[in-house]
Structure formats: structure tokens, C-alpha cells
C-alpha positions as CSV (number, residue, x, y, z in Angstrom):
1,V,28.8,89.7,143.5
2,V,29.5,93.4,144.4
3,V,32.6,94.9,143.0
4,A,34.1,98.1,144.2
5,S,34.0,99.7,140.8
6,A,30.2,99.3,140.7
7,I,29.6,101.2,143.9
8,R,32.4,103.7,143.7
9,R,30.0,106.6,143.3
10,L,26.6,105.6,144.7
11,C,25.3,103.0,147.1
12,F,21.5,102.9,147.5
13,G,21.2,106.2,145.7
14,T,23.5,108.0,148.2
15,P,27.1,108.9,147.7
16,T,29.0,105.8,148.9
17,G,31.2,107.8,151.2
18,V,28.2,109.3,152.9
19,F,26.4,106.0,153.1
20,V,29.3,104.1,154.7
21,E,30.3,106.9,157.1
22,A,26.7,106.9,158.3
23,L,26.7,103.1,158.6
24,L,29.9,103.3,160.6
25,C,28.2,105.9,162.9
26,G,25.3,103.5,163.4
27,I,27.6,100.5,164.1
28,R,29.3,102.6,166.8
29,Q,25.9,103.4,168.2
30,Q,26.2,107.1,167.7
31,K,22.8,108.7,167.8
32,E,23.5,111.1,164.9
33,A,25.5,110.9,161.7
34,P,26.4,114.5,161.0
35,I,27.5,113.5,157.5
36,V,23.8,112.9,156.6
37,A,22.6,116.3,157.6
38,K,25.5,117.9,155.7
39,W,24.6,115.8,152.6
40,R,20.9,116.8,152.8
41,A,21.9,120.4,153.1
42,S,24.0,120.0,149.9
43,A,27.1,121.3,151.7
44,S,30.6,120.7,150.4
45,F,32.6,118.0,152.2
46,A,36.0,118.1,153.9
47,A,38.3,115.1,154.7
48,A,37.4,115.5,158.4
49,D,33.8,114.6,157.5
50,F,34.9,111.1,156.8
51,A,36.9,110.4,159.9
52,L,35.5,106.9,160.4
53,I,36.2,105.8,156.9
54,A,39.8,107.1,157.3
55,E,40.1,105.3,160.6
56,V,38.8,102.0,159.4
57,S,40.5,102.0,156.0
58,G,43.9,103.2,157.4
59,H,44.1,105.8,154.6
60,E,43.9,109.6,154.9
61,V,41.0,111.1,152.8
62,D,42.4,113.5,150.2
63,E,41.2,117.0,151.1
64,A,41.0,118.2,147.5
65,R,38.5,115.5,146.5
66,A,37.1,114.5,149.8
67,L,33.7,113.0,148.7
68,D,35.1,111.1,145.7
69,H,38.1,109.8,147.6
70,A,36.0,108.8,150.7
71,S,33.6,107.0,148.3
72,E,36.5,105.1,146.7
73,L,37.8,104.0,150.1
74,A,34.3,103.1,151.3
75,A,33.7,101.0,148.2
76,S,36.9,99.2,148.9
77,L,35.7,98.5,152.5
78,V,32.4,97.1,151.2
79,A,34.0,95.0,148.4
80,P,37.6,94.5,149.2
81,R,40.0,92.9,146.7
82,T,37.5,93.3,143.8
83,D,37.8,95.2,140.5
84,G,38.4,98.9,141.3
85,A,39.2,98.4,145.0
86,I,42.0,100.3,146.7
87,E,44.3,98.1,148.6
88,I,43.4,98.3,152.3
89,P,45.4,96.3,154.9
90,L,43.2,94.1,157.0
91,P,43.1,95.2,160.7
92,T,44.4,92.8,163.3
93,S,40.8,92.5,164.7
94,Y,39.7,91.1,161.4
95,S,42.3,88.3,161.5
96,I,41.5,87.5,165.2
97,F,37.8,87.4,164.4
98,F,38.3,84.8,161.7
99,L,40.7,82.8,163.8
100,I,38.0,82.5,166.5
101,A,34.9,82.2,164.2
102,C,36.5,79.9,161.6
103,P,39.2,77.8,163.2
């Protein structure tokens, strides 16, 4: 069982916020994930770099600690309602999917 507190910092050796933002880019079939190039260049991050995590989680990423906060939100998306997870409201599409898939 994966718990949010266990992946709050790193996921597969990559900062969790960077990993999940890149994953969301891939899911949306974007050819590039700019966050990966920025991470490889050891650049500092801004809240705007984690726009997809903010959109999916429904939370604004704190500018003062963008990478850490985005990683906390991302861990909560991967392992919702587990130890260390931030409360994230489930989107309507999630509920509709489970009504259709699991009647």
C-alpha cells in the first residue's frame, strides 16, 4: 500500500511534483513536459510550473515553496486519503466514471 507520506518528497528517484506533472503531461498527450527539462537544468521552480497538478487537485500551489507543495499535492493525488495526504475533493468526472464502471 502506498501512503502519501512515503512519497511526499520522491517518487522513482524524482521529486514527486516533477514526476506527477510530467505524468499528467503524458496523459494529456503533450509531446514535451517542460518541467522535466527545468528539473534536469537544476532550475528553481515556480507555482506556474505545476499548473496541471493545481488544476487536477483543485488547490493553488504555494509560490514560496512551489516544489515541496506541488510534491505534497501530487502525493495526495497518487495516494488519496492515506497518511499524510492533503484533502482533495474528488472531481465530478471521478464519480461519474465509477458510477458507469462499477454500477
